[in-house]
C-alpha positions as CSV (number, residue, x, y, z in Angstrom):
1,M,-13.3,11.7,22.6
2,K,-11.5,13.7,19.6
3,E,-12.9,12.7,16.2
4,I,-10.9,12.0,13.0
5,K,-12.1,12.6,9.6
6,I,-11.0,9.6,7.2
7,G,-10.8,10.0,3.4
8,F,-10.6,6.7,1.3
9,L,-8.9,6.2,-2.2
10,Q,-10.0,3.5,-4.6
11,Q,-9.6,3.8,-8.2
12,Q,-9.7,1.6,-11.1
13,N,-5.5,0.9,-11.9
14,T,-3.9,0.9,-15.4
15,A,-1.0,-1.3,-15.9
16,V,1.7,1.3,-15.1
17,P,2.3,1.9,-12.2
18,E,3.5,5.3,-12.5
19,D,0.4,7.0,-13.6
20,N,-1.5,4.7,-11.0
21,M,0.6,6.5,-8.0
22,Q,0.1,9.5,-9.9
23,R,-3.3,9.7,-10.2
24,L,-3.0,8.2,-6.0
25,S,-1.4,11.5,-5.4
26,K,-4.4,13.9,-6.9
27,G,-6.8,11.9,-4.9
28,I,-5.0,12.5,-2.1
29,A,-4.7,15.9,-2.2
30,D,-8.7,15.9,-2.6
31,L,-9.4,14.3,-0.2
32,A,-6.7,16.4,2.3
33,K,-7.9,19.5,0.6
34,Q,-11.6,17.8,2.0
35,G,-10.3,17.8,5.3
36,A,-9.6,14.7,6.0
37,Q,-6.3,13.8,8.3
38,L,-6.6,9.5,7.7
39,I,-6.1,8.5,4.1
40,V,-6.7,5.2,3.4
41,L,-5.7,3.9,0.5
42,Q,-6.8,0.4,-1.3
43,E,-5.1,-3.5,-0.9
44,L,-1.9,-3.2,-3.6
45,H,-2.8,0.1,-5.4
46,N,0.0,0.8,-7.1
47,S,-0.4,-2.2,-10.2
48,L,-3.2,-3.7,-11.1
49,Y,-4.5,-7.0,-8.9
50,F,-1.6,-9.5,-10.6
51,C,-2.7,-12.2,-8.2
52,Q,-5.0,-13.6,-10.8
53,V,-2.3,-15.2,-12.6
54,E,0.9,-17.5,-11.8
55,D,3.2,-15.4,-13.4
56,V,7.4,-15.6,-12.1
57,N,7.9,-11.7,-13.7
58,N,5.4,-10.0,-11.4
59,F,8.2,-10.7,-8.9
60,D,9.5,-7.5,-10.5
61,W,6.9,-5.0,-9.0
62,A,8.0,-5.8,-5.2
63,E,9.8,-3.5,-3.3
64,P,11.7,-3.2,0.1
65,I,9.9,-1.2,2.8
66,P,11.8,1.6,3.5
67,G,11.6,2.0,-0.3
68,P,10.4,4.3,-3.6
69,S,6.7,3.8,-3.1
70,T,7.5,4.7,1.2
71,Q,9.1,7.4,0.0
72,F,6.6,9.0,-2.4
73,Y,3.7,8.0,0.0
74,G,5.9,9.7,2.8
75,Q,6.5,13.2,1.3
76,L,2.7,13.2,0.3
77,A,1.9,12.8,4.1
78,K,4.3,15.7,4.9
79,Q,3.0,17.7,2.1
80,F,0.0,17.5,3.1
81,G,0.1,16.9,6.6
82,V,-2.2,13.4,6.9
83,V,-1.6,10.2,7.7
84,I,-1.7,7.8,5.1
85,V,-2.4,4.0,4.6
86,T,-0.6,1.9,1.7
87,S,-0.6,-1.5,0.7
88,L,2.8,-2.5,-1.2
89,F,4.1,-5.5,-2.5
90,E,6.9,-6.2,0.0
91,K,10.2,-7.9,-1.2
92,R,12.0,-8.8,2.3
93,A,14.4,-10.7,0.8
94,P,15.2,-12.8,-2.1
95,G,12.3,-15.4,-2.7
96,L,10.6,-13.7,0.4
97,Y,7.6,-11.6,-0.1
98,H,4.3,-10.0,1.7
99,N,1.2,-8.3,1.3
100,T,2.2,-5.6,3.0
101,A,0.4,-2.5,5.0
102,V,2.2,0.9,5.3
103,V,1.1,3.3,8.1
104,I,3.3,6.8,7.0
105,E,2.7,9.5,9.7
106,S,2.1,13.1,8.8
107,D,5.9,14.1,9.0
108,G,6.6,11.6,6.4
109,T,7.9,9.0,8.3
110,I,7.4,5.1,9.1
111,A,4.5,4.5,12.3
112,G,4.5,1.0,11.3
113,K,3.5,-2.2,9.5
114,Y,1.0,-5.2,8.8
115,R,2.5,-8.1,6.8
116,K,-1.4,-9.6,5.6
117,M,-1.3,-13.0,7.8
118,H,-4.5,-14.6,6.2
119,I,-3.4,-15.8,2.3
120,P,-5.7,-17.1,0.0
121,D,-5.7,-19.2,-2.7
122,D,-8.5,-19.4,-4.6
123,P,-9.9,-19.2,-8.2
124,A,-8.3,-15.8,-9.2
125,Y,-7.1,-15.1,-6.1
126,Y,-3.7,-17.0,-5.9
127,E,-1.5,-15.0,-3.0
128,K,-0.1,-18.0,-1.9
129,F,2.1,-17.8,-4.9
130,Y,3.2,-14.4,-4.5
131,F,3.2,-13.7,-0.6
132,T,4.4,-15.6,2.2
133,P,2.0,-14.9,5.9
134,G,3.2,-12.1,7.8
135,D,4.9,-12.4,10.8
136,L,4.6,-9.2,13.1
137,G,1.5,-10.0,14.9
138,F,-1.1,-7.0,15.4
139,H,0.2,-3.8,16.5
140,P,-2.4,-0.8,16.6
């Protein structure tokens, strides 16, 4: 059986996505240098956790997949020869948004994605305001 070295990256985010992404890129580089082959990022890692309030302005943070973030993390995956699992606020179509995990191969291409199916709606977790349940099923 072949072993895989896994790195998990979690950080305290700021309100500036570019800052978060640059700090994540440094963390990815560090984990790759330590031998990680698979790097898993925290949920919705590009921004602060915005689901604590219902604010239509937060939809501006959503992006298509493929899009700017998959390109950014794809370049890092290719540069360091690692697989990266991202978690993005996907804008699939006007009015259709998902909390989506994207697996990026070590060559920088998208290997697959999973749209979160269970969407909580509790105090400070107003995810149903933002996300439509996933429709892709469970595919490894």
